[in-house]
N, CA and C atoms as a LAMMPS dump frame, in Angstrom:
ITEM: TIMESTEP
0
ITEM: NUMBER OF ATOMS
672
ITEM: BOX BOUNDS ff ff ff
-5.0000000000000000e+02 5.0000000000000000e+02
-5.0000000000000000e+02 5.0000000000000000e+02
-5.0000000000000000e+02 5.0000000000000000e+02
ITEM: ATOMS id mol type element x y z
1 1 1 N 0.843 -1.197 0
2 1 2 C 0 0 0
3 1 3 C 0.875 1.242 0
4 2 1 N 0.561 2.164 -0.869
5 2 2 C 1.295 3.414 -0.93
6 2 3 C 0.526 4.492 -0.188
7 3 1 N 1.215 5.631 0.016
8 3 2 C 0.582 6.721 0.745
9 3 3 C -0.571 7.33 -0.033
10 4 1 N -0.554 7.163 -1.367
11 4 2 C -1.604 7.754 -2.191
12 4 3 C -2.828 6.866 -2.315
13 5 1 N -2.774 5.633 -1.782
14 5 2 C -3.911 4.714 -1.902
15 5 3 C -5.046 5.179 -1.008
16 6 1 N -6.252 5.354 -1.561
17 6 2 C -7.38 5.774 -0.728
18 6 3 C -7.713 4.729 0.33
19 7 1 N -8.248 5.188 1.449
20 7 2 C -8.601 4.276 2.544
21 7 3 C -9.69 3.305 2.096
22 8 1 N -10.595 3.759 1.244
23 8 2 C -11.666 2.871 0.779
24 8 3 C -11.093 1.677 0.016
25 9 1 N -10.094 1.928 -0.834
26 9 2 C -9.483 0.824 -1.583
27 9 3 C -8.719 -0.102 -0.652
28 10 1 N -8.067 0.467 0.359
29 10 2 C -7.331 -0.36 1.32
30 10 3 C -8.293 -1.284 2.056
31 11 1 N -9.399 -0.715 2.536
32 11 2 C -10.385 -1.53 3.259
33 11 3 C -10.97 -2.6 2.337
34 12 1 N -11.241 -2.242 1.079
35 12 2 C -11.802 -3.216 0.131
36 12 3 C -10.857 -4.387 -0.095
37 13 1 N -9.573 -4.103 -0.251
38 13 2 C -8.597 -5.172 -0.478
39 13 3 C -8.468 -6.07 0.749
40 14 1 N -8.452 -5.465 1.927
41 14 2 C -8.312 -6.263 3.148
42 14 3 C -9.544 -7.13 3.368
43 15 1 N -10.733 -6.572 3.122
44 15 2 C -11.954 -7.364 3.304
45 15 3 C -12.035 -8.505 2.284
46 16 1 N -11.557 -8.258 1.074
47 16 2 C -11.542 -9.334 0.063
48 16 3 C -10.622 -10.463 0.505
49 17 1 N -9.444 -10.075 0.991
50 17 2 C -8.503 -11.099 1.477
51 17 3 C -9.051 -11.8 2.712
52 18 1 N -9.733 -11.038 3.559
53 18 2 C -10.33 -11.626 4.763
54 18 3 C -11.417 -12.643 4.387
55 19 1 N -12.204 -12.307 3.389
56 19 2 C -13.239 -13.246 2.933
57 19 3 C -12.624 -14.518 2.361
58 20 1 N -11.537 -14.386 1.626
59 20 2 C -10.861 -15.56 1.055
60 20 3 C -10.313 -16.458 2.16
61 21 1 N -9.699 -15.83 3.18
62 21 2 C -9.15 -16.621 4.286
63 21 3 C -10.262 -17.341 5.052
64 22 1 N -11.394 -16.709 5.229
65 22 2 C -12.506 -17.373 5.923
66 22 3 C -13.009 -18.588 5.117
67 23 1 N -13.067 -18.442 3.788
68 23 2 C -13.476 -19.583 2.953
69 23 3 C -12.503 -20.737 3.071
70 24 1 N -11.224 -20.428 3.08
71 24 2 C -10.219 -21.486 3.228
72 24 3 C -10.308 -22.131 4.611
73 25 1 N -10.602 -21.29 5.628
74 25 2 C -10.692 -21.838 6.991
75 25 3 C -11.846 -22.842 7.096
76 26 1 N -12.994 -22.481 6.584
77 26 2 C -14.133 -23.41 6.662
78 26 3 C -13.889 -24.681 5.836
79 27 1 N -13.235 -24.509 4.705
80 27 2 C -12.922 -25.694 3.876
81 27 3 C -11.944 -26.617 4.589
82 28 1 N -10.947 -26.013 5.273
83 28 2 C -9.977 -26.838 6
84 28 3 C -10.643 -27.575 7.149
85 29 1 N -11.528 -26.888 7.842
86 29 2 C -12.241 -27.548 8.945
87 29 3 C -13.12 -28.691 8.42
88 30 1 N -13.708 -28.501 7.277
89 30 2 C -14.545 -29.562 6.696
90 30 3 C -13.718 -30.778 6.313
91 31 1 N -12.536 -30.567 5.766
92 31 2 C -11.667 -31.689 5.402
93 31 3 C -11.231 -32.458 6.639
94 32 1 N -10.908 -31.748 7.721
95 32 2 C -10.48 -32.449 8.936
96 32 3 C -11.64 -33.245 9.538
97 33 1 N -12.834 -32.709 9.448
98 33 2 C -13.985 -33.46 9.971
99 33 3 C -14.255 -34.723 9.133
100 34 1 N -13.959 -34.662 7.86
101 34 2 C -14.158 -35.827 7.001
102 34 3 C -12.998 -36.814 7.103
103 35 1 N -11.916 -36.44 7.768
104 35 2 C -10.771 -37.313 7.931
105 35 3 C -9.813 -37.269 6.768
106 36 1 N -9.98 -36.291 5.937
107 36 2 C -9.064 -36.187 4.81
108 36 3 C -7.786 -35.465 5.237
109 37 1 N -6.726 -35.741 4.501
110 37 2 C -5.431 -35.152 4.823
111 37 3 C -5.395 -33.727 4.3
112 38 1 N -4.861 -32.814 5.149
113 38 2 C -4.78 -31.388 4.809
114 38 3 C -3.315 -30.971 4.891
115 39 1 N -2.842 -30.287 3.86
116 39 2 C -1.45 -29.841 3.872
117 39 3 C -1.266 -28.76 4.952
118 40 1 N -0.015 -28.545 5.302
119 40 2 C 0.285 -27.641 6.426
120 40 3 C -0.195 -26.221 6.159
121 41 1 N -0.051 -25.749 4.91
122 41 2 C -0.449 -24.372 4.602
123 41 3 C -1.956 -24.174 4.626
124 42 1 N -2.723 -25.3 4.615
125 42 2 C -4.172 -25.198 4.626
126 42 3 C -4.783 -25.641 5.953
127 43 1 N -3.947 -25.891 6.926
128 43 2 C -4.475 -26.282 8.231
129 43 3 C -5.164 -25.08 8.886
130 44 1 N -6.175 -25.311 9.709
131 44 2 C -6.9 -24.21 10.353
132 44 3 C -6.003 -23.281 11.169
133 45 1 N -5.048 -23.83 11.876
134 45 2 C -4.166 -22.996 12.71
135 45 3 C -3.371 -22.018 11.855
136 46 1 N -2.897 -22.487 10.718
137 46 2 C -2.114 -21.627 9.831
138 46 3 C -2.994 -20.523 9.245
139 47 1 N -4.208 -20.886 8.85
140 47 2 C -5.121 -19.88 8.291
141 47 3 C -5.521 -18.854 9.365
142 48 1 N -5.752 -19.266 10.596
143 48 2 C -6.094 -18.342 11.69
144 48 3 C -4.964 -17.349 11.95
145 49 1 N -3.719 -17.819 11.855
146 49 2 C -2.585 -16.917 12.029
147 49 3 C -2.581 -15.845 10.946
148 50 1 N -2.923 -16.226 9.711
149 50 2 C -2.996 -15.252 8.628
150 50 3 C -4.138 -14.245 8.865
151 51 1 N -5.266 -14.745 9.383
152 51 2 C -6.385 -13.837 9.68
153 51 3 C -5.997 -12.818 10.759
154 52 1 N -5.265 -13.263 11.787
155 52 2 C -4.824 -12.346 12.861
156 52 3 C -3.893 -11.275 12.297
157 53 1 N -2.971 -11.679 11.408
158 53 2 C -2.084 -10.698 10.784
159 53 3 C -2.874 -9.717 9.921
160 54 1 N -3.911 -10.231 9.251
161 54 2 C -4.732 -9.357 8.417
162 54 3 C -5.476 -8.319 9.264
163 55 1 N -5.96 -8.72 10.434
164 55 2 C -6.621 -7.772 11.338
165 55 3 C -5.648 -6.697 11.828
166 56 1 N -4.383 -7.088 12.065
167 56 2 C -3.371 -6.104 12.47
168 56 3 C -3.116 -5.101 11.35
169 57 1 N -3.084 -5.597 10.102
170 57 2 C -2.915 -4.703 8.957
171 57 3 C -4.085 -3.729 8.854
172 58 1 N -5.309 -4.269 9.073
173 58 2 C -6.484 -3.403 9.026
174 58 3 C -6.416 -2.315 10.098
175 59 1 N -5.959 -2.675 11.289
176 59 2 C -5.849 -1.694 12.381
177 59 3 C -4.807 -0.633 12.047
178 60 1 N -3.655 -1.074 11.531
179 60 2 C -2.588 -0.118 11.22
180 60 3 C -2.952 0.789 10.05
181 61 1 N -3.689 0.248 9.084
182 61 2 C -3.982 1.007 7.867
183 61 3 C -5.186 1.918 8.009
184 62 1 N -6.132 1.554 8.87
185 62 2 C -7.383 2.299 8.915
186 62 3 C -7.674 2.878 10.297
187 63 1 N -7.688 2.045 11.311
188 63 2 C -8.163 2.468 12.626
189 63 3 C -7.26 3.535 13.239
190 64 1 N -5.962 3.28 13.273
191 64 2 C -5.052 4.23 13.923
192 64 3 C -4.998 5.575 13.203
193 65 1 N -4.913 5.605 11.845
194 65 2 C -4.958 6.924 11.184
195 65 3 C -6.253 7.679 11.446
196 66 1 N -7.38 6.934 11.413
197 66 2 C -8.652 7.597 11.694
198 66 3 C -8.716 8.115 13.126
199 67 1 N -8.178 7.338 14.06
200 67 2 C -8.162 7.78 15.458
201 67 3 C -7.271 9.009 15.635
202 68 1 N -6.154 9.039 14.898
203 68 2 C -5.269 10.207 14.961
204 68 3 C -5.98 11.455 14.439
205 69 1 N -6.741 11.274 13.335
206 69 2 C -7.496 12.412 12.807
207 69 3 C -8.569 12.865 13.789
208 70 1 N -9.225 11.886 14.406
209 70 2 C -10.257 12.228 15.399
210 70 3 C -9.647 13.002 16.563
211 71 1 N -8.484 12.543 17.044
212 71 2 C -7.813 13.243 18.147
213 71 3 C -7.41 14.661 17.738
214 72 1 N -6.925 14.804 16.488
215 72 2 C -6.526 16.134 16.014
216 72 3 C -7.728 17.069 15.942
217 73 1 N -8.856 16.536 15.447
218 73 2 C -10.068 17.351 15.367
219 73 3 C -10.552 17.728 16.764
220 74 1 N -10.475 16.769 17.708
221 74 2 C -10.904 17.056 19.075
222 74 3 C -10.025 18.155 19.702
223 75 1 N -8.711 18.066 19.488
224 75 2 C -7.803 19.092 20.014
225 75 3 C -8.095 20.456 19.399
226 76 1 N -8.342 20.463 18.088
227 76 2 C -8.658 21.727 17.417
228 76 3 C -9.957 22.321 17.95
229 77 1 N -10.936 21.464 18.205
230 77 2 C -12.204 21.943 18.757
231 77 3 C -12.008 22.533 20.152
232 78 1 N -11.165 21.884 20.965
233 78 2 C -10.899 22.404 22.305
234 78 3 C -10.196 23.761 22.237
235 79 1 N -9.21 23.865 21.318
236 79 2 C -8.522 25.147 21.158
237 79 3 C -9.487 26.232 20.682
238 80 1 N -10.355 25.86 19.751
239 80 2 C -11.327 26.826 19.245
240 80 3 C -12.303 27.251 20.339
241 81 1 N -12.683 26.29 21.176
242 81 2 C -13.591 26.609 22.279
243 81 3 C -12.928 27.56 23.274
244 82 1 N -11.641 27.296 23.584
245 82 2 C -10.918 28.181 24.502
246 82 3 C -10.79 29.586 23.912
247 83 1 N -10.498 29.665 22.612
248 83 2 C -10.385 30.978 21.959
249 83 3 C -11.724 31.707 21.975
250 84 1 N -12.807 30.947 21.736
251 84 2 C -14.138 31.559 21.743
252 84 3 C -14.479 32.105 23.124
253 85 1 N -14.138 31.327 24.166
254 85 2 C -14.396 31.797 25.525
255 85 3 C -13.587 33.057 25.839
256 86 1 N -12.325 33.062 25.411
257 86 2 C -11.478 34.23 25.645
258 86 3 C -12.022 35.449 24.91
259 87 1 N -12.459 35.24 23.663
260 87 2 C -13.021 36.341 22.887
261 87 3 C -14.301 36.864 23.533
262 88 1 N -15.134 35.942 24.033
263 88 2 C -16.369 36.361 24.699
264 88 3 C -16.058 37.175 25.956
265 89 1 N -15.03 36.749 26.722
266 89 2 C -14.644 37.513 27.912
267 89 3 C -14.152 38.905 27.56
268 90 1 N -13.337 38.996 26.485
269 90 2 C -12.839 40.313 26.067
270 90 3 C -13.981 41.208 25.601
271 91 1 N -14.936 40.628 24.871
272 91 2 C -16.087 41.41 24.422
273 91 3 C -16.92 41.898 25.606
274 92 1 N -17.057 41.051 26.621
275 92 2 C -17.825 41.46 27.804
276 92 3 C -17.118 42.597 28.54
277 93 1 N -15.797 42.497 28.683
278 93 2 C -15.054 43.568 29.352
279 93 3 C -15.173 44.879 28.572
280 94 1 N -15.083 44.785 27.239
281 94 2 C -15.239 45.998 26.427
282 94 3 C -16.645 46.57 26.568
283 95 1 N -17.632 45.684 26.663
284 95 2 C -19.009 46.141 26.826
285 95 3 C -19.168 46.899 28.143
286 96 1 N -18.607 46.334 29.228
287 96 2 C -18.694 47 30.532
288 96 3 C -17.973 48.344 30.496
289 97 1 N -16.783 48.359 29.858
290 97 2 C -16.024 49.609 29.776
291 97 3 C -16.781 50.668 28.98
292 98 1 N -17.403 50.252 27.89
293 98 2 C -18.171 51.201 27.09
294 98 3 C -19.38 51.721 27.857
295 99 1 N -20.038 50.847 28.612
296 99 2 C -21.183 51.291 29.409
297 99 3 C -20.752 52.3 30.466
298 100 1 N -19.602 52.048 31.115
299 100 2 C -19.107 52.999 32.109
300 100 3 C -18.759 54.34 31.461
301 101 1 N -18.127 54.272 30.274
302 101 2 C -17.778 55.515 29.579
303 101 3 C -19.03 56.285 29.182
304 102 1 N -20.034 55.557 28.681
305 102 2 C -21.283 56.216 28.305
306 102 3 C -21.968 56.838 29.515
307 103 1 N -21.921 56.119 30.649
308 103 2 C -22.525 56.659 31.866
309 103 3 C -21.813 57.934 32.309
310 104 1 N -20.468 57.915 32.234
311 104 2 C -19.711 59.114 32.606
312 104 3 C -20.01 60.27 31.656
313 105 1 N -20.11 59.958 30.365
314 105 2 C -20.423 61.007 29.395
315 105 3 C -21.82 61.579 29.622
316 106 1 N -22.761 60.707 29.975
317 106 2 C -24.108 61.192 30.264
318 106 3 C -24.104 62.132 31.472
319 107 1 N -23.315 61.758 32.512
320 107 2 C -23.219 62.639 33.68
321 107 3 C -22.61 63.984 33.328
322 108 1 N -21.537 63.956 32.517
323 108 2 C -20.915 65.217 32.11
324 108 3 C -21.866 66.041 31.242
325 109 1 N -22.612 65.339 30.371
326 109 2 C -23.562 66.054 29.517
327 109 3 C -24.658 66.721 30.349
328 110 1 N -25.162 65.996 31.36
329 110 2 C -26.182 66.587 32.227
330 110 3 C -25.627 67.777 33
331 111 1 N -24.387 67.632 33.486
332 111 2 C -23.774 68.751 34.213
333 111 3 C -23.584 69.954 33.299
334 112 1 N -23.18 69.686 32.046
335 112 2 C -23.001 70.781 31.094
336 112 3 C -24.329 71.456 30.785
337 113 1 N -25.369 70.644 30.597
338 113 2 C -26.685 71.223 30.342
339 113 3 C -27.179 72.041 31.531
340 114 1 N -26.935 71.518 32.739
341 114 2 C -27.341 72.27 33.931
342 114 3 C -26.597 73.59 34.019
343 115 1 N -25.295 73.55 33.688
344 115 2 C -24.523 74.782 33.706
345 115 3 C -25.001 75.785 32.675
346 116 1 N -25.371 75.268 31.491
347 116 2 C -25.874 76.173 30.466
348 116 3 C -27.232 76.755 30.842
349 117 1 N -28.065 75.921 31.461
350 117 2 C -29.377 76.402 31.865
351 117 3 C -29.287 77.376 33.038
352 118 1 N -28.277 77.194 33.896
353 118 2 C -28.126 78.1 35.041
354 118 3 C -27.851 79.529 34.583
355 119 1 N -27.02 79.665 33.525
356 119 2 C -26.761 80.979 32.934
357 119 3 C -26.29 81.975 33.994
358 120 1 N -25.156 81.645 34.651
359 120 2 C -24.61 82.511 35.693
360 120 3 C -24.083 83.797 35.065
361 121 1 N -24.464 84.907 35.617
362 121 2 C -24.022 86.202 35.091
363 121 3 C -22.574 86.451 35.492
364 122 1 N -21.835 87.142 34.609
365 122 2 C -20.427 87.412 34.91
366 122 3 C -20.299 88.347 36.107
367 123 1 N -21.321 89.158 36.351
368 123 2 C -21.263 90.047 37.516
369 123 3 C -21.281 89.25 38.818
370 124 1 N -22.025 88.133 38.83
371 124 2 C -22.036 87.284 40.024
372 124 3 C -20.671 86.651 40.248
373 125 1 N -20.027 86.238 39.163
374 125 2 C -18.695 85.638 39.279
375 125 3 C -17.701 86.655 39.807
376 126 1 N -17.755 87.879 39.275
377 126 2 C -16.837 88.917 39.742
378 126 3 C -17.102 89.271 41.198
379 127 1 N -18.369 89.302 41.587
380 127 2 C -18.705 89.607 42.975
381 127 3 C -18.181 88.523 43.909
382 128 1 N -18.348 87.268 43.497
383 128 2 C -17.845 86.166 44.327
384 128 3 C -16.327 86.208 44.424
385 129 1 N -15.662 86.529 43.317
386 129 2 C -14.203 86.607 43.333
387 129 3 C -13.726 87.733 44.231
388 130 1 N -14.433 88.853 44.212
389 130 2 C -14.03 89.967 45.07
390 130 3 C -14.192 89.631 46.547
391 131 1 N -15.223 88.827 46.865
392 131 2 C -15.397 88.41 48.257
393 131 3 C -14.28 87.469 48.692
394 132 1 N -13.893 86.577 47.803
395 132 2 C -12.811 85.657 48.145
396 132 3 C -11.483 86.386 48.285
397 133 1 N -11.276 87.424 47.502
398 133 2 C -9.988 88.113 47.528
399 133 3 C -9.704 88.756 48.875
400 134 1 N -10.746 89.005 49.674
401 134 2 C -10.523 89.596 50.995
402 134 3 C -9.902 88.594 51.965
403 135 1 N -10.084 87.318 51.695
404 135 2 C -9.626 86.293 52.635
405 135 3 C -8.529 85.41 52.056
406 136 1 N -8.15 85.639 50.85
407 136 2 C -7.089 84.832 50.253
408 136 3 C -6.167 85.743 49.461
409 137 1 N -4.892 85.544 49.626
410 137 2 C -3.911 86.343 48.897
411 137 3 C -2.607 85.567 48.852
412 138 1 N -1.714 86.004 48.003
413 138 2 C -0.409 85.367 47.904
414 138 3 C 0.425 85.714 49.125
415 139 1 N 1.34 84.845 49.532
416 139 2 C 2.194 85.141 50.689
417 139 3 C 3.125 86.304 50.387
418 140 1 N 3.712 86.922 51.433
419 140 2 C 4.648 88.032 51.211
420 140 3 C 5.824 87.597 50.349
421 141 1 N 6.304 88.511 49.529
422 141 2 C 7.451 88.282 48.646
423 141 3 C 7.175 87.201 47.605
424 142 1 N 5.903 86.939 47.308
425 142 2 C 5.566 85.922 46.307
426 142 3 C 5.825 86.474 44.909
427 143 1 N 6.53 85.68 44.107
428 143 2 C 6.85 86.077 42.741
429 143 3 C 5.929 85.331 41.788
430 144 1 N 4.95 85.988 41.168
431 144 2 C 4.033 85.276 40.265
432 144 3 C 4.724 84.719 39.035
433 145 1 N 5.887 85.305 38.677
434 145 2 C 6.61 84.789 37.514
435 145 3 C 7.38 83.516 37.821
436 146 1 N 7.571 83.242 39.103
437 146 2 C 8.282 82.021 39.5
438 146 3 C 7.539 81.392 40.668
439 147 1 N 6.373 80.787 40.416
440 147 2 C 5.555 80.263 41.531
441 147 3 C 6.173 79.071 42.238
442 148 1 N 7.149 78.407 41.595
443 148 2 C 7.76 77.239 42.216
444 148 3 C 8.817 77.61 43.248
445 149 1 N 9.208 78.876 43.303
446 149 2 C 10.25 79.295 44.232
447 149 3 C 9.746 79.198 45.667
448 150 1 N 10.475 78.454 46.487
449 150 2 C 10.078 78.258 47.888
450 150 3 C 10.367 79.526 48.691
451 151 1 N 9.404 79.924 49.5
452 151 2 C 9.561 81.113 50.335
453 151 3 C 9.95 80.714 51.75
454 152 1 N 10.721 81.58 52.403
455 152 2 C 11.125 81.317 53.785
456 152 3 C 9.912 81.39 54.707
457 153 1 N 9.933 80.58 55.753
458 153 2 C 8.812 80.547 56.695
459 153 3 C 8.775 81.836 57.51
460 154 1 N 7.586 82.393 57.622
461 154 2 C 7.386 83.586 58.44
462 154 3 C 6.328 83.282 59.485
463 155 1 N 6.688 83.436 60.767
464 155 2 C 5.732 83.143 61.831
465 155 3 C 4.662 84.223 61.886
466 156 1 N 3.507 83.908 62.447
467 156 2 C 2.396 84.872 62.489
468 156 3 C 2.773 86.124 63.275
469 157 1 N 2.138 87.215 62.897
470 157 2 C 2.368 88.494 63.575
471 157 3 C 1.081 88.921 64.274
472 158 1 N 1.105 89.432 65.5
473 158 2 C 2.303 89.65 66.332
474 158 3 C 2.768 88.37 67.012
475 159 1 N 4.072 88.251 67.182
476 159 2 C 4.612 87.072 67.844
477 159 3 C 4.518 87.243 69.364
478 160 1 N 5.003 86.241 70.082
479 160 2 C 4.847 86.236 71.538
480 160 3 C 5.585 87.404 72.197
481 161 1 N 6.781 87.695 71.696
482 161 2 C 7.54 88.795 72.298
483 161 3 C 6.804 90.123 72.139
484 162 1 N 6.218 90.327 70.968
485 162 2 C 5.47 91.561 70.746
486 162 3 C 4.245 91.625 71.647
487 163 1 N 3.584 90.486 71.809
488 163 2 C 2.383 90.461 72.64
489 163 3 C 2.722 90.77 74.094
490 164 1 N 3.821 90.23 74.598
491 164 2 C 4.201 90.46 75.998
492 164 3 C 4.579 91.92 76.248
493 165 1 N 4.933 92.624 75.202
494 165 2 C 5.281 94.033 75.371
495 165 3 C 4.067 94.953 75.25
496 166 1 N 2.897 94.369 74.976
497 166 2 C 1.707 95.181 74.776
498 166 3 C 1.139 95.717 76.082
499 167 1 N 0.272 96.699 75.952
500 167 2 C -0.296 97.371 77.116
501 167 3 C -1.307 96.5 77.848
502 168 1 N -2.003 95.622 77.129
503 168 2 C -2.978 94.761 77.793
504 168 3 C -2.303 93.783 78.744
505 169 1 N -1.121 93.327 78.376
506 169 2 C -0.416 92.386 79.237
507 169 3 C 0.1 93.078 80.492
508 170 1 N 0.503 94.317 80.365
509 170 2 C 1.147 94.995 81.488
510 170 3 C 0.17 95.31 82.617
511 171 1 N -1.105 95.386 82.323
512 171 2 C -2.041 95.712 83.395
513 171 3 C -2.181 94.574 84.4
514 172 1 N -1.744 93.36 84.012
515 172 2 C -1.805 92.224 84.937
516 172 3 C -0.466 91.959 85.625
517 173 1 N 0.537 92.785 85.392
518 173 2 C 1.862 92.553 85.959
519 173 3 C 1.941 93.12 87.376
520 174 1 N 2.813 92.504 88.177
521 174 2 C 3.1 93.044 89.516
522 174 3 C 4.03 94.238 89.374
523 175 1 N 4.193 94.958 90.462
524 175 2 C 5.053 96.143 90.413
525 175 3 C 6.494 95.762 90.118
526 176 1 N 6.953 94.615 90.679
527 176 2 C 8.323 94.193 90.409
528 176 3 C 8.506 93.85 88.929
529 177 1 N 7.531 93.127 88.362
530 177 2 C 7.65 92.775 86.95
531 177 3 C 7.577 94.009 86.07
532 178 1 N 6.738 94.949 86.483
533 178 2 C 6.631 96.176 85.687
534 178 3 C 7.925 96.968 85.73
535 179 1 N 8.573 97.014 86.915
536 179 2 C 9.84 97.743 87.024
537 179 3 C 10.916 97.08 86.184
538 180 1 N 10.918 95.736 86.194
539 180 2 C 11.931 95.028 85.411
540 180 3 C 11.727 95.262 83.919
541 181 1 N 10.474 95.303 83.505
542 181 2 C 10.213 95.492 82.074
543 181 3 C 10.348 96.95 81.673
544 182 1 N 10.202 97.848 82.662
545 182 2 C 10.253 99.272 82.344
546 182 3 C 11.597 99.656 81.759
547 183 1 N 12.66 99.07 82.331
548 183 2 C 13.987 99.388 81.827
549 183 3 C 14.169 98.887 80.397
550 184 1 N 13.526 97.747 80.068
551 184 2 C 13.719 97.153 78.746
552 184 3 C 12.846 97.807 77.689
553 185 1 N 11.7 98.327 78.133
554 185 2 C 10.754 98.835 77.127
555 185 3 C 10.365 100.284 77.371
556 186 1 N 11.261 101.054 78.011
557 186 2 C 10.926 102.452 78.293
558 186 3 C 10.711 103.23 76.999
559 187 1 N 11.49 102.874 76.012
560 187 2 C 11.355 103.579 74.734
561 187 3 C 10.009 103.275 74.095
562 188 1 N 9.59 102.013 74.175
563 188 2 C 8.295 101.651 73.584
564 188 3 C 7.158 102.312 74.333
565 189 1 N 7.283 102.384 75.679
566 189 2 C 6.231 103.016 76.469
567 189 3 C 6.157 104.501 76.171
568 190 1 N 7.333 105.08 75.971
569 190 2 C 7.345 106.507 75.66
570 190 3 C 6.629 106.768 74.345
571 191 1 N 6.876 105.894 73.372
572 191 2 C 6.211 106.05 72.083
573 191 3 C 4.713 105.852 72.233
574 192 1 N 4.317 104.872 73.059
575 192 2 C 2.886 104.635 73.258
576 192 3 C 2.227 105.817 73.948
577 193 1 N 2.923 106.398 74.965
578 193 2 C 2.36 107.557 75.658
579 193 3 C 2.227 108.734 74.712
580 194 1 N 3.266 108.921 73.916
581 194 2 C 3.201 110.014 72.94
582 194 3 C 2.055 109.803 71.966
583 195 1 N 1.838 108.567 71.604
584 195 2 C 0.748 108.276 70.666
585 195 3 C -0.595 108.603 71.282
586 196 1 N -0.801 108.202 72.55
587 196 2 C -2.058 108.516 73.22
588 196 3 C -2.254 110.02 73.342
589 197 1 N -1.171 110.703 73.656
590 197 2 C -1.272 112.154 73.792
591 197 3 C -1.608 112.804 72.462
592 198 1 N -0.998 112.291 71.406
593 198 2 C -1.292 112.842 70.076
594 198 3 C -2.744 112.609 69.699
595 199 1 N -3.255 111.417 70.033
596 199 2 C -4.648 111.113 69.718
597 199 3 C -5.577 112.048 70.474
598 200 1 N -5.27 112.316 71.755
599 200 2 C -6.115 113.194 72.552
600 200 3 C -6.106 114.618 71.997
601 201 1 N -4.988 115.055 71.424
602 201 2 C -4.891 116.414 70.889
603 201 3 C -5.247 116.475 69.412
604 202 1 N -5.673 115.34 68.838
605 202 2 C -6.098 115.351 67.432
606 202 3 C -4.953 115.296 66.46
607 203 1 N -3.767 114.933 66.919
608 203 2 C -2.609 114.837 66.026
609 203 3 C -2.455 113.396 65.556
610 204 1 N -2.218 113.193 64.246
611 204 2 C -2.076 111.831 63.694
612 204 3 C -0.711 111.269 64.079
613 205 1 N -0.649 110.144 64.764
614 205 2 C 0.642 109.574 65.161
615 205 3 C 1.351 108.948 63.97
616 206 1 N 2.638 108.705 64.184
617 206 2 C 3.421 108.058 63.128
618 206 3 C 3.108 106.567 63.08
619 207 1 N 3.588 105.889 62
620 207 2 C 3.347 104.445 61.856
621 207 3 C 4.032 103.667 62.969
622 208 1 N 5.249 104.091 63.36
623 208 2 C 5.948 103.393 64.438
624 208 3 C 5.202 103.543 65.752
625 209 1 N 4.628 104.725 65.992
626 209 2 C 3.884 104.938 67.231
627 209 3 C 2.62 104.102 67.259
628 210 1 N 1.952 104.008 66.132
629 210 2 C 0.759 103.154 66.063
630 210 3 C 1.099 101.704 66.36
631 211 1 N 2.229 101.253 65.828
632 211 2 C 2.632 99.867 66.063
633 211 3 C 2.908 99.624 67.537
634 212 1 N 3.562 100.552 68.213
635 212 2 C 3.835 100.4 69.641
636 212 3 C 2.559 100.419 70.457
637 213 1 N 1.577 101.237 70.031
638 213 2 C 0.332 101.333 70.777
639 213 3 C -0.479 100.049 70.699
640 214 1 N -0.478 99.433 69.531
641 214 2 C -1.313 98.25 69.329
642 214 3 C -0.528 96.953 69.42
643 215 1 N 0.611 96.964 70.11
644 215 2 C 1.306 95.717 70.435
645 215 3 C 0.553 95.077 71.591
646 216 1 N -0.437 94.279 71.295
647 216 2 C -1.324 93.726 72.317
648 216 3 C -0.82 92.369 72.779
649 217 1 N -0.998 92.118 74.059
650 217 2 C -0.624 90.829 74.637
651 217 3 C -1.89 89.989 74.769
652 218 1 N -1.999 88.959 73.955
653 218 2 C -3.175 88.092 73.985
654 218 3 C -2.966 86.856 74.842
655 219 1 N -1.781 86.687 75.41
656 219 2 C -1.483 85.522 76.249
657 219 3 C -0.814 85.98 77.538
658 220 1 N -1.525 86.62 78.437
659 220 2 C -0.881 87.183 79.643
660 220 3 C -0.437 86.128 80.639
661 221 1 N -0.958 84.908 80.548
662 221 2 C -0.621 83.883 81.54
663 221 3 C 0.651 83.135 81.2
664 222 1 N 1.225 83.336 80.041
665 222 2 C 2.444 82.633 79.664
666 222 3 C 3.645 83.3 80.305
667 223 1 N 4.655 82.468 80.646
668 223 2 C 5.888 83.001 81.236
669 223 3 C 6.775 83.544 80.14
670 224 1 N 7.694 84.42 80.527
671 224 2 C 8.652 84.977 79.571
672 224 3 C 9.611 83.879 79.158
C-alpha cells in the first residue's frame, strides 16, 4: 500500500482477502472433519494466524490513522472553544467599559446642560471673586513669575515677644515685673504715651507709634 492509496481501496482489499481466508478456513475444517489429509499451509491454525495478521494490517492502515485524525479534530475543537471563551470575555469587558464611559459622558452632559441652563451672570462671578480676595492672597514676597520658588517661613504676627510688650499684658503685671520690664521697654512706652497724647490732641501719630500702641498681649498667663 502506498501513501496515495485511498482508505476505501485499502479496506476493500483487506476485506476481500479476509473473505478468502474465511473460505479457506471453513474448507480446511470440513476436510479435517471428514478425515481427509490437509497440507500444512491449509491447516486451520495456519489460516487463523494469517487472519490475525490481516486484522493487524487493518488496524494499522485504517483504525489508527482515523483515530489520529479524530484526536486532532478534538484538540482543534478544544482550542477553538478556549479561543471563543477568551473572545467572549474580552467582548464582555469591552461592553462593561463602554457602558461605564457612556454613563460618565451622560453625567458630564447633564452637568453641562445644567450649567448652560443656570446661565450665571459674569457680575455674580466677579462679585464672588471679590469676596474671596478679601480672605485669600499670595504670601509676602511671592513672585508670580516664579511660583515654584520656595519662600522662607514667616511666623504669624504679632509674635509672643510683641504680645508680651503690649499694654494689655502689662495691666496684669506686679510692680516688680513692671519695674523690670520698664527698663527694657521704656522707649516703647514713651512712644505709646506720645501716641495717646497725640490722639487726645487730634494729632495723627506716626506708623511706628501706632505699632507700639497696638502691640497687644493676647497671652498674659504665659511666662517669659
